[in-house]
C-alpha positions in Angstrom: 0.1 0.2 0.2 1.1 3.4 -1.2 1.6 6.0 1.9 1.0 9.7 0.5 3.6 12.0 -0.1 2.9 14.1 3.1 2.6 11.6 5.9 6.2 9.8 4.5 7.4 8.6 7.7 11.0 10.4 7.0 9.4 13.8 7.3 7.5 12.9 10.3 10.9 12.0 11.5 12.9 15.4 10.8 9.6 17.0 11.9 10.3 15.2 15.5 14.6 15.7 15.3 13.6 19.2 14.3 11.1 19.9 17.2 13.7 18.2 19.7 16.2 20.7 18.9 13.9 23.4 18.9 13.2 22.5 22.7 16.4 22.8 23.6 17.5 26.0 22.4 14.3 27.3 23.3 15.2 25.7 27.9 18.8 27.4 26.7 17.5 30.7 26.0 14.5 30.4 29.1 17.9 29.9 31.2 19.8 32.8 29.6 16.7 35.2 29.8 16.6 36.1 26.3 13.1 37.6 25.0 11.0 35.5 23.1 13.1 32.6 23.9 10.1 30.3 22.9 10.4 31.5 19.3 14.2 33.2 19.1 15.9 29.8 20.3 14.2 27.7 17.8 14.9 30.3 14.9 18.3 30.2 15.6 18.8 26.6 16.1 17.2 25.6 13.2 18.7 28.4 10.8 21.9 27.2 11.7 21.3 23.5 11.6 19.8 24.2 8.2 22.5 26.4 7.0 24.8 22.9 8.4 23.1 21.1 5.5 20.8 18.9 8.4 17.5 17.4 7.4 15.4 20.2 9.2 11.4 20.3 9.0 8.9 22.8 9.5 5.2 21.1 9.1 2.4 23.3 8.1 0.1 21.9 9.8 1.9 22.5 13.1 2.6 26.1 12.1 -1.0 26.7 11.3 -1.8 25.4 15.3 0.5 27.7 16.5 -1.1 30.7 14.6 -4.1 29.5 15.3 -3.3 29.7 19.3 -1.2 32.9 19.3 -4.2 34.5 17.5 -7.3 33.2 19.9 -4.5 34.1 23.1 -4.4 37.7 21.7 -8.0 38.3 20.3 -8.4 38.4 24.2 -6.9 41.4 25.3 -9.8 42.8 23.3 -12.2 43.7 26.5 -14.8 46.2 26.3 -12.3 49.2 27.4 -9.4 48.4 25.3 -11.6 48.4 22.4 -12.6 51.6 23.1 -9.2 52.6 23.3 -8.1 51.3 20.4 -10.8 53.0 18.3 -10.0 56.7 19.7 -6.8 55.9 18.1 -8.1 55.4 14.1 -6.3 58.7 13.0 -3.2 56.8 14.7 -3.8 54.1 13.0 -4.1 55.5 9.0 -1.1 57.6 9.5 1.2 54.1 10.2 -0.7 52.6 7.0 0.2 55.7 5.5 4.0 55.6 6.9 4.5 52.0 6.3 3.5 52.4 2.3 6.0 55.2 1.9 8.4 53.2 4.0 7.8 50.0 1.5 7.8 52.6 -1.7 11.3 54.0 -0.3 13.3 51.0 0.4 11.8 49.3 -2.9 13.3 52.2 -4.9 16.2 52.0 -3.3 16.5 48.2 -4.0 16.1 49.3 -7.7 19.2 51.7 -7.7 21.4 50.2 -5.3 21.4 46.6 -7.1 21.2 47.9 -10.7 23.7 46.1 -12.0 22.6 42.6 -10.5 19.6 43.2 -11.8 21.0 43.7 -15.5 19.0 40.4 -16.7 15.5 41.3 -15.6 13.6 43.5 -18.0 12.5 46.8 -16.8 8.9 45.3 -16.2 10.3 42.5 -13.9 13.5 44.9 -12.4 10.1 46.9 -11.0 8.2 44.3 -9.6 11.2 42.6 -7.9 12.2 45.8 -6.2 8.7 47.0 -5.0 7.0 43.5 -3.8 10.8 43.0 -1.8 10.3 46.5 -0.3 6.8 46.1 0.7 5.8 45.7 4.5 3.8 42.8 4.2 3.2 39.2 4.8 6.6 37.3 2.8 3.7 34.6 1.6 1.2 37.3 0.4 3.8 39.6 -1.4 5.5 36.5 -2.9 2.2 35.6 -4.4 1.1 39.0 -5.5 5.0 39.5 -7.1 4.1 36.5 -8.9 1.4 37.9 -10.7 2.9 41.3 -11.5 5.9 39.0 -13.4 8.3 39.8 -10.2 11.3 37.3 -9.6 9.3 35.2 -6.8 12.6 34.0 -5.2 14.4 37.1 -4.7 11.2 38.8 -3.3 11.0 35.5 -1.2 14.7 35.9 0.2 14.6 39.6 0.6 11.0 39.4 2.9 13.0 36.4 5.3 16.2 38.4 5.4 13.7 41.2 6.8 11.9 38.8 8.8 14.7 37.6 10.8 16.6 40.9 11.2 13.6 42.5 12.8 13.0 39.2 15.5 17.0 38.8 16.3 16.8 42.6 17.0 13.9 44.7 18.3 12.5 42.1 21.2 16.5 42.4 22.5 16.2 45.9 22.3 12.9 46.1 23.8 13.9 44.0 26.6 16.7 46.7 27.2 14.0 49.6 27.0 12.3 47.7 29.5 14.9 46.8 31.8 17.1 50.0 31.5 13.6 52.7 31.4 12.3 50.8 34.6 9.2 50.7 32.3 6.1 48.8 34.1 3.8 46.3 31.6 2.2 49.0 29.5 -0.9 46.7 28.5 -3.7 49.4 29.6 -5.9 46.6 31.0 -5.3 42.7 31.4 -6.7 40.2 28.8 -10.2 39.2 30.3 -9.5 35.4 31.9 -6.6 34.5 33.5 -6.8 31.0 34.1 -7.5 28.6 31.9 -10.9 26.9 32.4 -13.4 24.0 31.3 -15.4 23.9 29.3 -14.5 27.3 28.6 -11.4 26.7 26.9 -13.5 24.2 24.8 -15.5 26.4 23.5 -12.8 29.3 22.7 -11.3 26.5 20.6 -14.1 25.2 19.0 -14.7 29.0 18.4 -11.6 30.3 17.3 -11.3 27.0 14.9 -14.2 28.5 13.3 -13.0 31.3 12.9 -9.8 30.0 11.5 -11.7 27.9 8.9 -14.3 30.1 7.5 -11.3 32.8 7.2 -9.9 30.0 5.2 -12.3 29.6 3.1 -12.8 32.6 1.9 -9.1 32.6 0.5 -7.5 35.6 3.2 -4.0 35.9 3.9 -2.8 34.7 7.2 -6.5 32.8 8.2 -5.3 30.6 11.1 -4.1 33.6 13.1 -6.7 36.3 11.8 -10.1 34.1 12.1 -8.7 32.9 15.3 -7.9 36.6 16.3 -11.4 37.9 15.3 -13.5 35.1 16.9 -11.6 35.2 20.0 -12.4 39.0 19.7 -16.0 39.0 19.1 -17.1 37.9 23.1 -14.4 39.6 24.6 -15.6 42.8 23.3 -19.2 42.3 24.4 -17.5 40.9 27.8 -18.2 37.5 27.5 -15.2 35.5 28.8 -14.6 32.1 28.1 -11.1 31.1 29.1 -7.6 31.9 29.1 -5.1 30.0 26.5 -2.6 28.1 28.6 1.0 29.3 28.7 2.2 25.7 27.4 0.4 26.2 24.6 1.7 29.7 23.5 4.9 28.8 24.4 4.8 25.7 21.6 3.1 28.5 19.3 6.4 30.4 19.4 8.6 27.5 19.0 6.7 25.7 15.7 6.2 29.6 14.4 10.2 30.1 15.2 11.1 27.1 13.3 9.0 27.6 10.4 11.2 31.1 9.9 14.7 29.2 11.0 14.1 26.7 7.8 14.1 29.3 5.1 18.0 29.6 5.5 19.2 27.0 3.4 22.4 26.9 1.7 21.5 27.5 -1.6 19.5 30.7 -0.1 22.7 32.2 1.2 24.4 31.5 -1.7 21.6 32.1 -4.3 22.5 36.6 -4.5 24.5 37.2 -1.3 24.6 41.3 -3.0 20.6 40.9 -2.5 20.3 39.7 0.9 23.2 42.2 2.2 21.3 44.9 0.5 18.1 43.5 2.9 19.6 43.5 5.7 20.7 47.1 5.3 17.7 48.5 4.3 15.9 46.4 6.9 17.9 47.9 9.4 17.5 51.4 8.2 13.7 51.1 8.3 14.2 50.3 11.8 15.8 53.5 12.5 13.1 55.3 10.7 10.0 53.4 12.4 11.8 54.0 15.5 11.8 58.0 14.9 8.3 57.9 13.9 7.6 56.5 17.0 8.5 59.0 18.9 6.8 61.5 16.9 3.5 59.5 17.2 3.8 58.7 20.9 4.3 62.3 21.3 0.9 62.9 19.3 -0.7 60.2 20.9 0.7 59.9 24.8 1.2 56.3 23.8 4.6 55.1 25.4 7.3 54.5 22.6 7.9 51.1 23.2 4.3 50.1 22.2 4.2 52.4 19.4 7.7 50.8 18.0 6.3 47.0 18.1 3.1 48.5 16.5 5.2 50.5 13.6 7.8 48.1 13.4 8.6 46.8 9.6 7.9 43.2 10.9 5.2 40.5 10.7 2.0 40.6 13.1 2.8 37.7 14.7 5.9 37.7 15.4 5.4 41.7 16.9 2.4 41.0 18.9 4.2 37.8 20.6 7.2 40.2 21.3 4.2 42.6 22.8 2.9 39.8 24.7 5.8 38.0 26.3 6.6 41.7 27.1 3.5 43.3 28.4 4.0 46.7 26.3 0.8 47.4 24.8 -0.2 44.1 23.3 -3.9 45.4 22.1 -2.1 48.6 20.4 0.3 46.7 18.5 -2.2 43.8 17.7 -4.3 46.8 15.9 -1.9 48.7 14.1 -0.5 45.1 12.7 -3.7 43.7 11.6 -4.8 47.0 10.3 -1.6 47.7 8.3 -1.5 43.9 7.2 -5.3 44.5 5.6 -4.5 47.4 4.3 -1.3 46.6 2.2 -3.0 43.4 1.0 -5.4 45.9 -0.2 -3.2 48.6 -1.7 0.1 46.7 -2.3 -1.2 45.9 -6.4 -2.9 49.4 -7.2 0.2 51.1 -5.8 2.2 48.9 -8.0 0.4 49.4 -10.8 1.1 53.7 -9.7 4.5 53.2 -9.2 5.5 51.3 -11.9 3.4 53.8 -14.7 5.2 56.7 -13.2 8.6 54.7 -13.1 8.0 54.1 -16.8 6.9 57.6 -17.6 10.1 58.8 -16.4 12.3 57.0 -18.7 
């Protein structure tokens, strides 16, 4: 009897070994008191093992389950009081979306100029599409799919986003932990999430509701359905004042672990040798965007009264899942960070392709 490829024993053995390696790395990071140890430890261990040629493997099912758990946990922060606060900041969210759009355009234009010699093999349209979607501050998989539709080099786009995510995850959490310690910051979450203890059968109802939300979001074909669907499904009853159960800490730690693995396995030997100049440019550009976002966060903090550390996470060029996890673990304003990042993700997905058509037309008209 033939075994379907997705159930091949060697794949599950590789996944198990990768999980064991990631778990050990997470425990070491816990002992060393690193920020978000359950994600940074697995990311680094998996990345180094993959680059060394080890047969690491990231299970899509486990990654989706991790996003589901994190989405459900974050949705519990949106109590009625917090929801009112977030809604009062609508204008700041709009400014952050405009900022992210402009930053992505600037990064794409810089890539096109800085790497003009290395992109000679591409047509003008391919070059513009590749650099534009590499610079756009959106989800890696979603930007890669849009880039393919517009004729870009999808391998370069995926590489740029993988590097951007790794640089952000390995720099910002350490900076936030340093700021929290040296500025003597207490928890910046205005109010704690509704339920604090995992209770039965409330946890079962929460799992069913968020699972249904993720499934429905997946049916619509929307981006990041396991995270966004679970987040929205947990938010709705919490905003209405209904508290079902907290998500167990062990479950959110496990979720961070599998998300860290999914980031680490991208760094293969072929990935690093494919286009070193392109990867270096992505690293430098990401560091530049982080610095600019820090300045923007200070300005926005002055206008809103919210601590700049929270707004740095809210406006940083990282992914929604990773930045929300950082805010949750360090207690640095989870609802604000999540709301800003979710709205930006939706806006970028809706605007990225029309903005590319506009930008491409302007670039072509100048030549």
